[in-house]
C-alpha positions as CSV (number, residue, x, y, z in Angstrom):
1,M,-22.5,7.9,-8.3
2,T,-19.8,8.4,-10.6
3,S,-19.3,4.7,-11.8
4,R,-15.5,4.2,-11.6
5,S,-14.0,0.9,-13.6
6,P,-12.5,-2.1,-11.8
7,R,-9.3,-0.4,-12.2
8,T,-10.2,3.2,-11.0
9,R,-11.8,1.5,-8.1
10,A,-8.5,-0.5,-7.2
11,L,-6.6,2.2,-7.9
12,L,-7.9,4.3,-4.7
13,L,-6.7,1.1,-2.8
14,I,-3.2,2.7,-3.2
15,R,-3.4,6.6,-2.4
16,P,-5.5,9.0,-2.1
17,L,-3.2,11.0,-4.5
18,V,-3.7,8.9,-7.1
19,A,-7.7,8.4,-6.4
20,L,-7.7,12.3,-6.5
21,A,-5.5,12.5,-9.9
22,L,-8.0,10.1,-11.5
23,A,-11.6,12.0,-10.1
24,A,-9.5,15.4,-12.3
25,S,-9.1,13.4,-15.4
26,L,-12.3,11.7,-15.0
27,A,-14.2,14.9,-14.9
28,A,-12.3,16.5,-17.6
29,C,-12.9,13.4,-19.6
30,S,-16.3,14.1,-19.4
31,A,-16.0,17.9,-20.1
32,S,-14.2,16.7,-23.4
33,A,-11.1,19.1,-21.6
34,S,-8.9,16.6,-20.8
35,S,-5.4,18.1,-18.9
36,A,-3.3,17.2,-16.3
37,P,-4.8,16.3,-12.9
38,A,-4.5,18.9,-10.2
39,S,-2.1,18.7,-7.1
40,P,-4.5,17.9,-4.3
41,S,-5.2,20.9,-1.7
42,M,-4.8,18.6,1.4
43,P,-1.3,18.0,3.3
44,A,1.0,14.8,2.7
45,P,2.6,13.8,5.5
46,T,6.2,14.2,6.5
47,P,8.0,12.5,3.7
48,A,10.4,9.8,5.0
49,P,13.3,10.0,3.6
50,P,13.5,7.9,-0.2
51,V,14.7,4.1,0.4
52,T,16.9,4.0,-3.2
53,A,18.1,1.0,-4.7
54,P,21.4,-0.5,-3.0
55,P,25.2,-1.2,-5.6
56,A,25.1,-4.5,-6.5
57,T,28.1,-4.8,-4.2
58,A,26.6,-3.1,-1.3
59,P,25.2,-5.2,1.6
60,P,21.7,-5.8,1.8
61,A,21.0,-4.2,5.3
62,T,21.0,-0.5,3.1
63,A,17.9,-1.3,1.9
64,A,16.1,-3.4,4.4
65,P,14.0,-2.1,6.8
66,S,15.6,-1.9,10.6
67,P,16.1,-5.1,13.1
68,A,13.2,-5.8,15.3
69,A,12.6,-4.3,18.1
70,T,12.4,-5.7,21.4
71,P,8.6,-7.1,21.6
72,S,6.6,-4.7,23.7
73,P,4.9,-6.0,27.2
74,A,1.5,-7.1,27.2
75,A,-1.1,-3.9,26.9
76,A,-2.5,-2.9,29.8
77,F,-5.5,-0.4,29.5
78,P,-6.8,2.4,29.3
79,L,-4.2,3.0,26.8
80,T,-3.3,5.9,24.6
81,L,-1.4,6.2,21.8
82,A,-0.5,8.5,19.2
83,D,-1.7,8.0,16.0
84,D,0.3,8.6,12.4
85,E,-1.8,12.0,12.2
86,G,-0.1,12.4,15.8
87,T,-3.4,12.6,17.3
88,A,-3.5,11.2,20.9
89,V,-6.1,8.3,21.0
90,T,-7.1,6.9,24.1
91,I,-8.6,2.7,23.4
92,P,-10.1,2.6,27.4
93,A,-10.2,-1.4,27.7
94,R,-9.3,-3.6,25.4
95,P,-11.1,-3.6,22.3
96,E,-13.5,-6.7,21.5
97,R,-15.6,-5.0,18.6
98,I,-13.2,-3.4,15.3
99,V,-14.3,-1.9,12.9
100,S,-11.8,-1.5,10.0
101,L,-12.0,1.1,7.3
102,T,-8.9,-0.1,4.7
103,P,-8.1,-3.2,3.4
104,A,-4.6,-3.5,5.0
105,V,-5.8,-2.8,8.5
106,T,-8.6,-5.5,7.8
107,E,-5.8,-7.8,6.9
108,T,-3.5,-7.4,9.9
109,L,-6.1,-7.5,12.2
110,F,-6.3,-11.4,11.2
111,A,-2.5,-11.9,10.9
112,L,-2.9,-11.0,14.9
113,G,-5.3,-13.3,15.6
114,V,-8.0,-11.3,16.6
115,G,-10.3,-11.3,13.1
116,D,-13.2,-12.4,15.6
117,R,-13.2,-8.7,17.2
118,L,-13.9,-7.4,13.7
119,V,-17.5,-6.1,13.6
120,A,-17.4,-4.4,9.9
121,N,-15.6,-3.7,7.2
122,T,-15.8,-2.3,3.9
123,D,-17.6,-3.2,0.6
124,F,-14.2,-3.4,-1.1
125,D,-12.7,-5.6,1.7
126,D,-11.0,-9.4,0.1
127,F,-8.8,-11.0,2.4
128,P,-8.8,-13.2,4.0
129,P,-11.8,-14.6,2.4
130,Q,-14.1,-15.1,5.1
131,V,-14.1,-10.7,5.2
132,K,-16.2,-10.7,2.5
133,D,-19.6,-11.8,5.0
134,L,-18.7,-9.2,7.2
135,P,-21.3,-5.3,7.1
136,H,-20.0,-3.2,5.2
137,V,-19.9,0.2,6.6
138,A,-17.7,2.0,3.6
139,S,-17.1,2.2,0.7
140,F,-15.3,4.3,-2.0
141,T,-17.0,7.1,-2.0
142,G,-16.7,7.0,2.0
143,V,-17.4,6.6,5.2
144,D,-21.4,5.3,6.9
145,V,-20.9,7.1,10.4
146,E,-24.4,6.1,11.3
147,K,-23.8,2.3,10.4
148,V,-20.9,2.5,12.4
149,V,-22.5,4.3,15.3
150,G,-25.0,1.4,15.3
151,M,-22.4,-1.0,15.1
152,E,-21.7,0.0,18.9
153,P,-17.7,-0.2,18.1
154,D,-14.9,0.4,20.9
155,L,-12.3,1.3,18.5
156,V,-12.4,2.4,15.1
157,I,-8.9,2.2,12.5
158,A,-9.2,4.5,9.7
159,G,-6.8,5.4,6.4
160,G,-5.1,8.6,6.9
161,N,-4.0,10.9,4.6
162,G,-7.9,11.1,3.0
163,F,-8.4,7.7,2.2
164,N,-10.9,8.3,4.4
165,P,-12.3,11.3,4.6
166,P,-11.3,13.7,7.8
167,E,-14.7,15.2,8.2
168,E,-16.1,11.7,8.8
169,I,-13.3,10.7,11.1
170,A,-13.9,13.9,13.4
171,K,-17.5,13.0,13.2
172,L,-17.0,9.4,14.6
173,R,-14.8,10.9,17.2
174,S,-17.4,13.5,18.2
175,V,-19.6,10.6,19.4
176,G,-17.4,9.2,21.3
177,I,-15.4,6.6,19.6
178,P,-11.8,6.0,19.8
179,V,-10.4,6.1,16.2
180,L,-6.5,5.4,15.5
181,V,-5.6,6.5,11.9
182,V,-3.0,5.0,10.1
183,Y,-1.2,5.9,6.9
184,A,1.9,4.2,5.7
185,D,4.0,5.8,3.0
186,T,7.2,3.1,3.4
187,V,8.3,-0.1,4.4
188,E,9.1,0.7,8.0
189,G,5.9,2.5,8.2
190,I,3.7,-0.4,7.3
191,L,6.2,-1.9,10.0
192,H,5.3,0.9,12.1
193,D,1.7,0.9,11.7
194,I,1.3,-3.1,12.2
195,E,2.4,-2.5,15.6
196,L,0.7,0.1,15.9
197,V,-2.3,-1.9,15.8
198,G,-1.1,-4.0,17.7
199,S,-0.8,-2.1,20.5
200,A,-4.6,-1.2,20.0
201,V,-6.0,-4.3,20.2
202,G,-3.8,-5.5,23.1
203,A,-2.4,-7.7,20.9
204,P,1.4,-6.2,21.0
205,D,3.4,-9.7,21.3
206,A,1.4,-10.9,18.5
207,A,2.4,-7.8,16.5
208,G,6.0,-8.2,17.5
209,G,6.3,-11.6,16.3
210,L,4.5,-10.8,13.0
211,T,6.8,-7.9,12.0
212,A,10.1,-9.6,13.3
213,W,8.9,-12.5,10.7
214,M,8.6,-9.6,7.9
215,R,12.0,-8.2,8.5
216,E,14.2,-11.5,8.3
217,R,11.8,-12.2,4.9
218,I,12.4,-8.5,3.6
219,A,16.3,-8.8,4.1
220,A,16.5,-12.3,2.8
221,I,15.0,-11.2,-0.7
222,S,16.7,-7.6,-0.7
223,A,20.3,-10.4,0.0
224,A,19.9,-12.4,-2.6
225,V,18.7,-9.6,-5.1
226,A,21.9,-7.6,-3.9
227,A,24.2,-11.6,-4.5
228,A,22.9,-11.3,-8.3
229,G,25.3,-8.5,-8.7
230,T,23.3,-7.3,-11.8
231,A,23.2,-3.5,-12.4
232,A,19.5,-2.0,-11.4
233,P,17.8,-1.9,-14.6
234,R,15.4,1.6,-14.9
235,V,11.9,-0.2,-14.1
236,F,8.5,1.6,-14.1
237,Y,5.5,0.6,-12.4
238,E,2.4,0.9,-14.1
239,L,-0.4,1.9,-12.6
240,D,-2.9,2.3,-15.1
241,A,-3.0,4.0,-18.5
242,T,-6.6,3.9,-20.0
243,N,-6.2,7.7,-20.3
244,E,-3.0,9.0,-18.7
245,I,-0.4,7.2,-17.5
246,Y,0.2,6.6,-14.0
247,G,3.1,5.4,-11.8
248,P,5.1,5.9,-9.2
249,A,5.9,9.4,-7.6
250,P,9.2,10.4,-6.2
251,G,9.8,9.0,-2.5
252,S,6.3,6.9,-2.4
253,F,5.6,3.6,-1.1
254,I,5.8,1.7,-4.6
255,A,9.4,3.3,-5.8
256,A,10.6,2.2,-2.9
257,M,9.6,-1.5,-3.2
258,I,10.9,-1.1,-6.8
259,A,14.3,0.0,-5.2
260,L,14.5,-3.2,-2.2
261,A,13.1,-5.3,-5.1
262,G,16.5,-4.6,-7.4
263,G,14.9,-1.7,-9.8
264,E,16.1,1.8,-10.6
265,P,12.3,3.3,-10.0
266,I,11.0,5.5,-12.7
267,T,8.4,8.1,-11.2
268,T,6.8,11.1,-12.4
269,G,9.2,13.7,-11.2
270,D,6.7,15.4,-8.4
271,P,5.7,13.6,-5.4
272,A,2.6,14.8,-5.3
273,V,1.5,13.8,-9.3
274,F,1.3,10.2,-10.1
275,A,1.2,10.9,-13.7
276,I,3.0,11.1,-16.4
277,P,3.6,11.8,-19.7
278,L,4.1,9.7,-22.8
279,E,6.9,11.8,-23.8
280,K,8.6,11.6,-20.4
281,L,8.6,8.1,-20.1
282,V,9.8,7.2,-23.4
283,A,13.0,9.7,-22.5
284,A,13.5,8.1,-19.1
285,D,13.6,4.9,-21.5
286,P,12.5,1.5,-19.4
287,Q,14.4,-1.4,-19.5
288,V,11.5,-3.1,-17.4
289,I,8.0,-2.7,-17.6
290,V,5.6,-3.9,-14.5
291,L,2.1,-4.2,-15.1
292,G,0.1,-3.6,-11.9
293,D,-2.9,-3.3,-13.8
294,A,-2.9,-6.2,-15.4
295,A,-5.2,-8.2,-13.6
296,Y,-7.6,-5.6,-15.4
297,G,-6.9,-6.7,-18.6
298,T,-3.8,-5.3,-19.9
299,T,-1.5,-7.0,-21.6
300,P,2.4,-7.0,-22.5
301,E,0.8,-7.3,-26.3
302,A,-1.5,-4.4,-25.5
303,V,1.6,-2.4,-24.5
304,T,3.5,-3.4,-27.3
305,Q,0.4,-2.1,-29.6
306,R,0.0,1.4,-28.3
307,P,1.5,4.4,-29.9
308,G,4.6,6.1,-29.3
309,W,6.2,2.9,-27.1
310,S,8.1,1.0,-29.4
311,A,10.7,2.8,-28.5
312,M,11.2,1.9,-25.1
313,T,14.1,-0.3,-24.7
314,A,11.3,-2.8,-22.7
315,V,9.0,-2.8,-25.3
316,K,11.5,-3.8,-27.9
317,A,12.9,-6.5,-25.6
318,G,9.7,-7.7,-24.8
319,A,10.5,-6.9,-20.9
320,I,6.6,-6.4,-20.1
321,R,5.9,-8.5,-16.7
322,P,2.1,-8.5,-14.9
323,V,2.4,-8.5,-11.3
324,D,-0.4,-9.0,-8.4
325,D,-0.6,-4.9,-7.6
326,T,-2.5,-5.9,-4.8
327,V,0.2,-7.8,-2.7
328,V,2.5,-5.1,-3.7
329,T,0.9,-1.5,-3.1
330,R,-1.8,-3.1,-0.1
331,P,0.7,-1.6,2.9
332,G,-0.4,-5.0,5.3
333,P,1.3,-8.2,6.0
334,R,1.5,-9.2,2.7
335,I,3.5,-6.6,1.7
336,V,6.1,-9.2,1.7
337,D,4.8,-12.0,-0.8
338,G,4.5,-8.3,-2.8
339,L,8.0,-7.9,-2.4
340,R,9.3,-11.3,-3.9
341,A,6.4,-11.1,-6.6
342,L,7.8,-7.5,-7.8
343,A,11.5,-8.4,-7.6
344,L,10.9,-11.8,-9.9
345,A,9.0,-9.2,-12.3
346,I,11.9,-7.2,-12.4
347,D,14.4,-10.2,-12.8
348,P,12.6,-13.5,-13.9
349,T,16.5,-15.4,-13.1
350,L,16.5,-14.2,-9.9
351,A,16.6,-17.4,-7.5
352,L,15.0,-16.3,-4.2
353,P,13.9,-18.0,-0.6
354,D,10.0,-19.0,-0.6
355,V,8.4,-16.3,1.7
356,G,6.8,-19.3,4.0
357,S,3.1,-18.3,6.3
358,P,3.4,-15.3,9.1
359,P,4.4,-17.3,12.6
360,P,1.0,-18.1,14.4
361,A,-0.5,-15.4,17.1
362,P,-0.1,-16.3,20.3
363,A,-2.9,-17.1,22.3
364,P,-4.7,-13.8,24.0
């Protein structure tokens, strides 16, 4: 098994395309022949229209997700749902033994009040704290299909676009286990997936209440950002710069978050590439650099010492700010905390409303 640094492991949580690029980079380094990461061969999902930063005078509704839909009635089983890959998944009865194969899904299940039905998860789940004590059936190298089957689940929820290997999802389905695949690449997609998971586990009302609360908070943060009336600075969100420089691709979820938080995202220019050459980054001249890799030892002081970075406006002005990358990039209920943290990293002078706590899930 190839050894990975903590930051490389964390990047795998963000998007499979980043992982593929990192894998290519690591392989190139071991062969002493560095080259740009190859584009992945797997097909990407149909991209949603990119979210753009609203003008300072525009109403916040242009950047915030759409209003909450009317909560759906209590789920009746058997239930057939279309997952994010378009697969029709039939769930015979209310799931009582659920396996989660992504950290975001695990967080969502607990936020919906059904965490007690989770019987297994991944070895990189970390929130809420009690999930660390559950049996682990997946890692960064794949899914232990035999172990999943041994847990006798009546529902498995997996990550799409290659987050969990498609062939392992197919194996689970081949033995009759319902597998719901979710993959969100936009803020609205996250809200949709929370509601999809809520329907799948028989908690649609809890999911509707949670997403309504999230929409309200996102809209309030977006309104406060717009009310500040300042021009959107050019923002580079650094995912990693250990070997190559990794940042958001155009149309990606991270780019959309930067726009919602009041910045003009600097992207790689290619939806399938998360690496950006230093020359291109210098030419883009970020006014703010947000360190998503701060938890892995990257400091503003270290950035200022990098060869070639001193010409950037953000470096000259000292506008290099760390952020909690997990809440910014993990597509789950805490994304509202991530949006607030990102907005303050872009402009620390903002007066933003507190996010507060989500509503308690209704009793089943």
